[in-house]
C-alpha positions, -999 to 999 in steps of 0.1 A, spaced: 632 -425 -729 595 -416 -731 589 -378 -728 564 -387 -700 592 -400 -679 626 -383 -678 642 -351 -665 610 -334 -672 591 -349 -643 618 -340 -618 614 -304 -631 576 -304 -631 572 -324 -599 596 -304 -579 580 -315 -546 579 -352 -556 592 -377 -581 569 -393 -607 576 -431 -606 574 -454 -636 577 -492 -640 613 -505 -637 614 -523 -670 643 -546 -662 624 -565 -635 624 -601 -648 610 -620 -617 593 -617 -584 558 -605 -576 565 -573 -558 563 -541 -579 596 -524 -586 596 -488 -598 621 -465 -613 629 -435 -591 657 -421 -613 684 -435 -635 704 -449 -606 677 -457 -581 647 -480 -579 621 -484 -552 598 -511 -540 571 -515 -513 587 -515 -478 585 -549 -460 597 -545 -424 618 -576 -424 636 -567 -457 641 -531 -444 656 -545 -412 680 -567 -433 693 -537 -452 698 -516 -420 717 -544 -402 736 -558 -432 771 -572 -424 798 -551 -441 812 -581 -460 779 -587 -476 773 -551 -489 792 -557 -522 767 -585 -530 735 -565 -523 721 -533 -538 731 -501 -521 703 -492 -496 694 -455 -499 665 -449 -475 627 -447 -474 602 -426 -492 564 -421 -490 546 -430 -522 511 -417 -530 489 -419 -560 463 -398 -577 436 -409 -602 426 -386 -630 391 -383 -646 400 -410 -670 408 -435 -643 446 -434 -649 468 -437 -618 502 -421 -613 526 -428 -584 546 -400 -567 574 -404 -543 579 -380 -514 605 -379 -486 592 -390 -452 606 -361 -433 585 -335 -453 616 -319 -469 606 -321 -505 636 -304 -520 662 -322 -541 645 -356 -538 657 -364 -573 694 -358 -564 699 -391 -546 730 -409 -558 748 -441 -552 776 -428 -529 787 -451 -502 769 -444 -470 760 -462 -438 724 -473 -434 701 -450 -415 697 -461 -378 660 -457 -379 630 -447 -400 623 -411 -406 589 -398 -395 562 -404 -421 548 -371 -434 510 -367 -435 512 -340 -461 485 -344 -487 500 -350 -522 487 -333 -552 497 -347 -587 493 -314 -606 501 -288 -579 531 -273 -597 520 -244 -619 548 -250 -644 529 -281 -657 512 -271 -689 477 -284 -697 491 -296 -731 518 -317 -714 492 -333 -692 469 -341 -721 499 -356 -740 509 -376 -710 474 -391 -706 472 -399 -743 505 -418 -741 494 -437 -711 462 -447 -727 480 -460 -758 504 -479 -735 475 -494 -715 459 -508 -746 491 -523 -758 498 -538 -723 464 -555 -722 474 -573 -754 508 -582 -740 493 -595 -707 471 -619 -727 501 -631 -746 521 -634 -713 494 -657 -698 499 -681 -727 536 -678 -733 564 -684 -708 592 -676 -733 588 -645 -754 608 -630 -782 604 -593 -791 620 -577 -821 638 -545 -814 633 -518 -840 664 -513 -862 662 -475 -861 674 -457 -830 695 -467 -801 689 -503 -788 686 -492 -752 659 -466 -760 638 -493 -777 646 -519 -751 627 -502 -722 593 -507 -738 593 -544 -741 595 -562 -708 560 -577 -701 568 -590 -666 576 -556 -651 545 -542 -666 524 -570 -652 538 -563 -617 532 -526 -621 496 -531 -632 489 -554 -602 504 -529 -578 483 -500 -592 452 -522 -590 459 -531 -553 464 -494 -544 432 -485 -563 412 -511 -544 425 -497 -511 421 -461 -520 392 -455 -496 413 -466 -467 449 -457 -476 467 -434 -500 502 -434 -487 527 -463 -487 563 -466 -475 588 -477 -502 625 -484 -498 651 -469 -522 677 -492 -536 705 -490 -562 695 -496 -597 719 -525 -606 712 -522 -643 720 -485 -647 756 -490 -658 746 -512 -687 733 -501 -721 712 -532 -727 711 -552 -694 709 -590 -697 694 -602 -664 691 -637 -649 670 -640 -617 677 -672 -598 656 -684 -568 682 -697 -544 681 -724 -517 663 -757 -512 637 -741 -490 616 -710 -499 590 -706 -471 598 -683 -442 595 -694 -405 563 -674 -402 545 -689 -432 511 -704 -428 506 -741 -432 490 -735 -466 519 -712 -478 545 -737 -464 529 -766 -483 527 -745 -515 563 -735 -513 575 -770 -505 556 -783 -535 572 -758 -558 606 -768 -546 599 -805 -550 586 -800 -585 615 -779 -597 653 -779 -596 652 -762 -562 650 -795 -544 677 -812 -565 704 -785 -569 692 -757 -547 685 -732 -575 659 -725 -602 653 -699 -629 629 -672 -617 632 -650 -647 655 -640 -676 661 -612 -700 686 -616 -729 694 -595 -759 699 -616 -790 725 -597 -812 721 -621 -840 684 -614 -846 680 -580 -828 654 -597 -806 649 -596 -768 641 -629 -751 622 -631 -719 617 -663 -698 594 -661 -668 593 -680 -635 566 -705 -647 589 -718 -674 617 -719 -649 598 -741 -625 593 -767 -652 630 -771 -661 649 -803 -653 685 -801 -642 695 -804 -679 670 -778 -688 684 -755 -662 718 -760 -677 705 -752 -711 688 -721 -698 721 -709 -684 738 -716 -717 711 -695 -734 716 -667 -710 753 -664 -719 746 -668 -756 738 -637 -776 723 -655 -806 756 -655 -825 781 -669 -801 787 -677 -764 799 -649 -743 828 -669 -729 847 -639 -716 820 -636 -688 826 -670 -673 857 -664 -652 843 -632 -637 810 -647 -627 826 -678 -613 850 -657 -593 821 -635 -579 800 -665 -571 829 -683 -553 836 -652 -533 799 -648 -523 798 -685 -513 828 -679 -490 811 -649 -474 779 -667 -468 796 -697 -453 808 -673 -425 774 -658 -418 761 -671 -385 723 -678 -382 712 -661 -415 686 -678 -436 677 -663 -470 644 -680 -476 629 -670 -510 658 -647 -518 670 -643 -554 704 -639 -570 709 -617 -600 735 -621 -626 738 -591 -649 759 -582 -680 756 -559 -710 741 -574 -741 752 -545 -762 788 -549 -772 810 -521 -784 831 -527 -815 867 -516 -815 886 -510 -847 918 -528 -851 950 -508 -853 955 -515 -890 919 -508 -900 909 -482 -925 896 -450 -909 865 -453 -929 856 -484 -909 849 -460 -880 816 -452 -898 805 -488 -894 808 -490 -856 771 -485 -850 761 -514 -872 751 -546 -854 754 -569 -885 791 -577 -881 796 -614 -872 821 -632 -850 844 -639 -880 849 -602 -888 886 -601 -882 889 -563 -885 870 -558 -852 873 -569 -816 842 -570 -794 839 -562 -757 810 -553 -734 805 -517 -724 807 -508 -688 814 -534 -661 817 -569 -673 793 -588 -650 776 -582 -617 763 -607 -591 739 -595 -564 715 -609 -538 680 -594 -537 646 -599 -521 649 -604 -483 613 -603 -472 616 -637 -455 652 -634 -443 658 -642 -407 688 -640 -383 693 -643 -345 704 -607 -344 668 -596 -353 658 -604 -318 620 -609 -322 620 -641 -343 606 -671 -325 628 -695 -345 666 -691 -343 689 -709 -367 725 -718 -361 754 -719 -386 753 -711 -423 724 -713 -447 733 -747 -461 705 -747 -487 717 -714 -502 753 -724 -502 744 -758 -518 727 -739 -546 756 -716 -551 781 -745 -554 759 -763 -579 755 -730 -599 793 -726 -600 798 -762 -611 772 -760 -639 787 -727 -652 821 -744 -651 807 -773 -671 793 -749 -698 827 -731 -699 847 -763 -703 824 -779 -728 823 -748 -750 861 -747 -751 865 -782 -764 
């Protein structure tokens, strides 16, 4: 973890939390920020906020845990660098960093938005040397990011080599170009609006990747329709075109982003939404295969768990009356970093080799298994979700979201095909 972002900022910014890019964001256009190890935040959109506050109980296991709302402000230093700071809306600035993921009911209404002026460097404990070092690091990062963004514009599938020294997860966080792109765009928007506005509401959500050492993340845009009921004619036409030109219209699902750790080469592979839109149905199947392949072998042990979770989600959504999840995404997450276990009859000296990543699938002395939870399946992004229970929507739908359910069933069928074909 960079010294600029860690336990230090919670200590130094005792009246607020310094936000950083959430580096495991693989899709979408809204900026997602890291609040702490277990919590992320994103700009509050009223419809999405309403969804989380009125979420049916049976759906909560398939969505991130909702943790409330914060006020986010930014300051610009003399070098033009921007930093984002999160503050509680009720003005109680104590223990903001102590939010956890304990089960709790959604708040019934928004807290009052504080008008307190935020000051980036108001805490006297911050040394000038730390500030100078922080700015120096940010400048170095910005130059590197500019090069990465140029590469990103030209490349839709990227491979980054992870340094061999050090822990994989500590290196991993510096390599995701899509999250950095979204973060830079958010800062630019806030900078352009600085004269009119310096406070924004953000919602706090569970960080779904926190339990994994090296998260492999697949972002799937679900459904045969992506535009909301309130979309302009131009937006509607644009979204319809994207669906018709991608797998969305054919199978109700398309790749919106992907992040996979390749154990065989020590590389990280990123696939963005532009590549996902170009895939045929066969190409979509190949992308799914690639997501479950670590560069050495297929992670077959994940299939049954993900099929079970997708089937359960499909059953839940089939019972939801009136919900439409337009432009919503589905995340599939697993740990790319596998832990080696020494066989019972192995020599004790073999214990020294557990940190090595060069062992291959044929190494009989070892067994491999993912660290932490095996696989996770969650729905995200509800900015265009609608339901008759919202009350104010002019269009009211009846029955289940058939486009989303259609996509889920096809996703299940394709994963089963990959499973069956790989076992032959």
